[in-house]
N, C-alpha and C positions, 0 to 999 in steps of 0.2 A: 758258088756265084761270086763273081768279082764285085768289088765295091762300086765300080762304074755301072755295071748292069743292074745292081741292086737299086742304085739311086734312080736309074731311068725307069724302073718299074714302080716307083712310088706314085700313089694317087692322093690327091688332096680334096678336102671338102668340108661340109658342115652337116651336123645332125641338128635339125630344127625341132625343138621340143617345147613343151609348155602345155598349160591347161586347155580344155576345150574352148573354142571361141577366141583364142588369143591372137589369131591371125597367122598361123603357121603356113597354111596353104597360100594365102595372099602374099606372104613374105617370099616363099619359094618362087611364086610367079614373078614377083617384082625383081628378085635377084637373078632369075633366069633371063629376063628381058635386059637387065643391066649388063650382065656378063656377055650376052650376045652382041650388044652394041659396042663393047670394047674389044670384041674379037676373041673372046675366050670360048672354047668348046665346053659346054656344060650339059650334064645329064641330071634330071630330077628323078629320084627314086621314091616312089610312094610306098611307105611301110605302114600306112594306116588302112587296115582292112575294112574300115567303115567309111572311107573317103570315096564317094561315088561321083561327085561333081568336081573335077579337077580343071582349073582354067589353064594350067601350063601343059606343055608337051611332056608327056611322061615316058621316060626311057625304060624304066622297070616298074612294074606294078604288082604289088603283093596279091592283088585280086586274082592274078593268074594262078596263084598257089592256094589261097584260102581267102574267104570273105566272112565278115562278121555276121551278116544275115543267115548264111548257110550254117554257121556254127550254132547260132542261137536257135535255129529251127531244128537242127538234127540232134543237138545235144541238150536242148531245153535249158540253155544258160541265159542269164541276163546279159546286158551290154558290158558290164564290168568284167564278169567272169568270162564272157566270150572273147573280149580283147586280150585278157591274160592267156587264154588258151591259144589264140592266134599267134601271139608272140612266142609262146613255147613251141608251137608247131613250126614257126620260122626258124627257131633255134635248132630244132631237130632236122631241118632241111637246108643246112648251110650250102650243100652242093648245088641246090637250085639257085640260091642267091649268087654264089661264086660264078656260076656259068653265065647268068644274066649280066653281072657287072663286067665280066671279061669282054663282052661285046662292046663296051664303052671305053675301051683302053685309051688313055691320053686325055680324057675329059676331066673337068672339075665336077664334083658330085654334091648334090643337095638332097639330103635324106629327109623327106617329109614324114614325121613320126606321129603316132597316135597321141590323143590328148589325155589319156587316163593318168592322173598324177601318180598313182601308186607305182606305175611302171618306172618312174624316175626317182622315187624316194626310197623304196625298199624291195621291190621285186627285182629278181636278177636276170630275167630273160632278155630284156632289151640291152641291159648292161653287158651281157655275154655276147650279144650280137655285135656291139661296138668293139668289144675286146677281140672278137674273131676278125673283124675288119682290120684292126691294127696288125694282126698276124699276117694278113694279106697285103701288108705294106700300105694301108690307108692311113693318112695323117689327117685326123679330123679335129674340128673344134665344135663344141656344143654352143648353139645359139638358143638361149632359153627365153621365150617370149612370154610376157605378162601384160595383160590388158591394163592400160594406164589409168582406167577409171578407179582402180583400187586405191589410188593415191588420195581420192576424195573421202575415203573412210578410214580413219586411223586404225580401227580394229582389224579391218581387212588387210591394210598395208602391213601390219605386224605379222599377220598370217602369211602373206606373200613373202615376206623376208624369211620366215622360218622355212617355207617350202623351197625357196630359192637356195638357201643354205644347204638343206637336206639333199637337194638335187645335185648341187655342186660336189658334195662329199661322196655321194653314191655313184654318180656317173663316171667320175674320175677322168675327165677330159679337160683340155683347155676350154675355158668357159666365158661366155659373154651373156650377161643378163640384159634384156631389151624391154623397155616400156613401149609397147605397141599402141597404135591408134591414137597418137598424140593429137591428131586433128579433131578428135571427139571429146577430149578430156573436159573441156569447159561445159559440155552438155550435161555432165554428171554432177556439177556443183563446184563451188569455190574451194580452192586448196587452202588448207590451214596455214601452210608455209610456202615459200617460193619453190620453184621446181628443183633448184639445185639441192635443196634439203633432201628430196626424195631420191634423186639420181646418185648423189654422193653418200647417202645414208649417214647424215650428220647426227649430232647428239640426240639420241632417241629418247632421252629423258623428257624432252619437250613433248614428244608424242604421247608418252605415258601421262603427263600432266594434262594434256588435251583430252585424253580418254577419261581421266578421272572427273572431268566436268560433266560427263554423262552419267546419270543415275544408274543406268544398267551396268556400266563398266566399273563404277566406283568400288563395288565389292570384289572386283578381280584385279585391283591395282597391284597387289603383291605378285600375282601370277604374271601379269604383263611385265613387271619389272624384271622378273627372272628370265622371261623369254628374251627381253631386250638385252640382258646381260650376256646370254649365250651368243646372240648375233654379234654383239660388239666384241666379245672375247675372241671370236674367230676372225673378225674384221676382213671378211672375204667378199661380202655382197655389195655391189654397186650396180647402177643401171645406165644404159645408153638410151636416150629417147629416140623414137623412130616414127616418122610419118611416111608411109610408103608412097602416098600420092605426091609428096614433095620430091621424093627420090625419082619418081617417074617423070615429073615435070622437068627436073634438072637434066635428065637424059636427053630430053627433046630439045 
């Protein structure tokens, strides 16, 4: 294959990942609307076998291959085990995925992924799917959504930082961490620091000191200090704040 033909066959897109309820499907819907308005051809690929209510136009749906309710009923698995089975089943049926994606040639792709955290931190099935897409000349970036309300709880925010770092190291894609639902953040309580502190992940020792004022966390100060040291040593995690409603208003 010549260099010119190889470049023309490249496909670009985003894999939208993150915990349950972080707004992945809403983000895909908003991004599809945005790209449509600027004249980009875009295809949304639903890779979440538990996703039954999709507000966007779905070009490829994993439900045509396998669904979580069927797996749970037939194999007597819980939701977590069922999701892992579904991703391993998708990995074993790459030909189905390749055939479906080929029908969307020339489009920008949004992959709406499942919400199970284990799939992004240590299980290999979804990572292998992304690697296979790269072999098919897909150039993808990971958009990792995290609900912004975790900023209002220092202990949860440290947990989010650890999860985000583990995801970045495991997925091995160009990566953007996003704080979603910024329009709702004030409903969860007052932030201990200004927003830039959380988005830029500034000196986390202040966060540890803030935690130490809580009697429950006082006994875990040493553990929190070590977790913070790991995050700061890698110096990889930062966040972009996002309010999908504001993005949609600007389009109009």
